[in-house]
N, C-alpha and C positions, 0 to 999 in steps of 0.2 A: 527102709530096707530096699525098696525097689530102685531108689536113686543110687544106692551103693552098687547094686548089681548092674544097672544101666551104665554107670560110670566105668565099671570094670570092663564091660563088654565094649564100650566105645574106645577104651584105651588100647585095644588090640589093633595093630596096624592092618590096613587093607591087604597087604601082601600075604598075610596068613590066610585070609579068605580065598585069595586068588590061587595060592599054592594048593589049597584043598580042592578047588575046582579043577586045577591042572591034574591032580591025582585021580580025579573022577569021583570024589566023595560027595555024597548027598548032604542035604542040610543037617540031618540028625547026626550023621557020622562026623561031619565037620565040627558041629558044636560039641559033641561028646568027646572027640579025640584030640581036637586041636585048640578050639577057641576057649572052652570052659576051663580046662586045666591051667591055661595061661592067665585067664581072667581071675580065677580064684586066688592066685598068688597076689594079684593087685587088690582084690576086694577084702582079704582077711583083716588087715588093720582097721578098715572102716567098719566092718561088720562087728569085730570084737569091741570097738569103741562104742558102737550102738548098744551092744549087749551090756556093757559096763554101765552106760548111762541109764539104760532101762532098769538095771538092778538098783542104782542109786535113786531113781525117780519113784520107786515103789513106796518110799517113805512119805512121799508127798500126796499120794492118792490112796484111797481105800478101794480095794478090788473085791467085787462081788459081795459086798456087805460085810467083809471080814475086817477086823481091826488091823491097822498097819502096826509095824513093830514099835514105833515110837509111842503110839497110844497104849500099847500093851505095857511098855515100860512105865508110863505115867500111871496106869492103873495099878501096877505092882507097887509103885512108890506110895500110892494112896491106901494100900491095904494095911490094916491095923497090925499085921504080923511083920510088916516091913517099915514101920514108922522110924523115921530118922535115917533111912538108907535110900537117899534119892540119887546119889551118884553111881552106885553100883550097877543098876540096870543100864544106865546110859553108857557107862564105861564098857560093859559087856557088849552092848550093841555096837559101839564104835569099833571095838576090837574085831567083832564079827564081820562088820562091813569092810574093815581094812583087810582082813584075811581073804575075804571073798574077792574083793576088787584086785588085790595084789596077785592072788592066785590066777585070776582070769587074765590079767595083763602079762604075767610070766608065761602062761600057756600060749598066749598070742605071740609073744616074742619067740618062744620055742618053735611054734608052728611056722613063723616067718623064716627063721633060720633054716629049718629043715627043708622048706620049699625052695629057698634060695640055693641050698646045696645041690638040689636036683637040677636046678636051672643051668648051672655052669657045666 
């Protein structure tokens, strides 16, 4: 995440910093009013991609001793009340992940469009 932020800040031309100094703005006002709003427009796609990747990677790792969602599906399939129903939990999980990832990507696109509209 730090690399995404660093890349966004480095993408801002030096002229923006110089213009802020010309106006007599200090460091915090320069960052808050001029640099960060422009950098956020550039960082949003990378940050959203990181969040989507993090969401998908949670199935690979167990966090704080809790079962991940795939292990829960396997345990449900092994339950005697669910005998013979192995694909239903996996289908539900795949639909859940698709809806979550698609929703996050659409939100990211919407956010990008909204910020580009303010830019012009």
